[in-house]
C-alpha positions in Angstrom: 157.8 21.6 140.7 159.9 23.0 143.5 163.7 23.0 143.4 165.5 20.5 145.7 167.9 21.9 148.3 171.5 21.1 147.7 172.5 18.6 150.3 175.7 17.1 149.1 179.0 18.2 150.6 180.6 18.9 147.2 182.6 22.1 146.5 180.2 23.6 144.0 177.7 26.4 144.6 174.4 25.5 146.2 171.2 26.2 144.5 169.8 28.2 147.5 172.9 30.2 148.3 172.9 28.8 151.9 176.3 27.2 151.7 177.9 30.5 150.5 176.1 32.7 153.0 176.1 30.5 156.1 178.7 27.8 155.6 181.7 29.8 154.4 182.4 32.7 156.7 185.8 32.9 158.1 188.4 30.6 156.3 190.9 28.5 158.2 194.5 29.5 157.7 197.5 27.5 158.9 199.6 30.7 158.7 197.8 31.7 161.9 199.2 28.6 163.8 202.2 29.2 166.0 205.2 27.5 164.3 206.9 26.5 167.6 203.7 24.9 169.0 203.2 23.0 165.8 206.8 21.9 165.7 206.6 20.5 169.3 203.4 18.7 168.4 204.9 17.0 165.4 208.0 16.0 167.4 205.8 14.4 170.2 203.5 12.6 167.8 206.4 11.3 165.7 208.2 10.1 168.8 205.3 7.7 169.5 205.4 6.4 166.0 202.4 8.5 164.9 201.9 11.1 162.2 199.8 14.1 161.4 198.3 15.3 158.1 197.5 19.0 157.9 195.0 20.4 155.5 191.6 22.0 155.1 188.1 20.8 154.8 186.9 20.6 151.2 185.4 24.1 151.2 188.4 25.5 153.1 186.2 26.5 156.0 187.8 24.3 158.6 191.2 23.0 159.6 191.6 19.2 158.9 194.1 17.3 161.0 194.6 13.7 160.0 195.7 11.7 163.0 197.7 8.4 162.6 199.0 6.3 165.4 196.0 6.6 167.8 194.2 3.5 166.7 192.5 3.7 163.4 193.4 6.8 161.4 190.9 9.6 161.7 190.5 13.3 160.8 189.8 16.1 163.3 187.9 19.1 161.8 188.3 22.4 163.7 186.3 25.5 162.8 188.4 28.6 162.1 186.8 30.3 165.1 188.5 27.7 167.4 192.0 28.6 168.6 194.1 26.3 166.4 197.1 26.6 168.8 194.9 25.3 171.7 193.9 22.3 169.5 197.5 21.6 168.6 198.5 21.7 172.3 195.7 19.2 173.2 197.0 16.9 170.5 200.6 17.3 171.9 199.4 16.6 175.4 197.4 13.5 174.4 200.3 12.0 172.5 202.7 13.0 175.3 200.7 10.7 177.7 201.3 7.6 175.5 204.0 5.5 177.0 
């Protein structure tokens, strides 16, 4: 009987090794975000009554940004290859347009 492929999103090792070899390359690191850009974003979002939750995906391979105050809460996942400062600026601009 053949082994089944691991398909769950859990944090454990996969049976095939695919998660380790393909899914976990570069790790997201909030230390790489520009502090002033992030501060401005937090200030703009908070001024509208919103909030942000900063973290990582379960495997640490992506930035996770929880967004509150833009309808129902949701989480944005950004791969570490994306420029996190550009993502933060887009959030700032979007909330800056809320009257």
